[in-house]
C-alpha positions in Angstrom: -34.4 -25.9 3.0 -34.5 -22.7 0.4 -36.7 -21.0 2.6 -34.7 -22.0 5.9 -31.5 -20.8 4.1 -33.2 -17.6 2.9 -34.2 -16.9 6.5 -31.1 -17.4 8.3 -29.6 -15.3 5.7 -32.1 -12.1 5.8 -31.7 -13.0 9.8 -28.0 -12.5 9.8 -28.0 -9.6 7.6 -30.9 -7.5 10.1 -28.8 -8.6 12.9 -25.4 -7.2 11.6 -26.9 -3.8 10.5 -27.7 -3.6 14.2 -24.1 -4.1 15.3 -22.2 -1.3 16.9 -20.3 1.2 15.2 -16.6 0.7 14.9 -14.6 3.4 17.1 -13.1 5.1 14.1 -9.8 7.1 14.6 -9.7 6.3 18.5 -7.0 3.9 17.9 -4.6 6.6 16.0 -5.7 9.3 18.8 -4.4 7.0 21.3 -1.3 6.0 19.5 -0.3 9.5 18.8 -0.8 10.6 22.4 1.0 7.7 23.5 3.7 9.1 21.0 3.9 12.3 22.5 6.4 12.6 25.1 5.0 16.0 26.5 1.8 17.4 24.9 2.1 20.6 26.6 5.9 21.7 25.2 5.0 24.6 23.3 3.2 26.6 26.4 6.4 25.5 28.4 9.2 26.7 26.2 7.7 30.1 25.1 10.3 31.9 26.7 13.1 30.0 24.9 11.6 30.3 21.4 13.9 33.1 19.9 12.5 36.0 18.0 13.6 38.1 15.8 13.2 39.6 12.0 13.6 37.3 9.0 17.3 38.3 8.1 18.5 38.1 12.0 17.1 34.7 11.9 18.0 33.4 8.5 21.8 34.6 9.4 21.5 32.8 12.5 20.2 29.4 10.7 23.1 29.8 8.0 25.7 30.1 10.7 24.0 27.0 12.5 24.2 25.1 9.3 28.1 26.4 9.0 27.2 28.0 5.3 28.0 31.4 4.4 25.3 33.7 3.9 24.1 35.8 1.2 23.1 39.0 2.2 19.8 39.4 1.9 18.0 42.7 2.7 14.2 43.3 3.3 14.6 45.9 0.2 16.1 43.3 -1.9 13.5 41.5 -3.9 13.1 37.9 -4.4 11.5 37.6 -7.8 13.7 36.1 -10.5 13.8 38.8 -13.4 13.3 37.1 -17.2 11.0 34.6 -15.9 8.1 36.0 -18.9 
């Protein structure tokens, strides 16, 4: 009886090692593709994306947020003095 149980256990272990590999990551890739409305949106909307300097874009963003902007010029430093 012990040899029979040992034979069954070894046989199941050997057969389990021959099983196909699980499709790792394929479910996530499928779900991502299903949730993406337009995968080519970045290529199709290149003409719509505004361009400009950092100062110009920052002021436009601050107006969008309805906040008052602090003037920031490219010559001003962003380093906090006295941090040492």
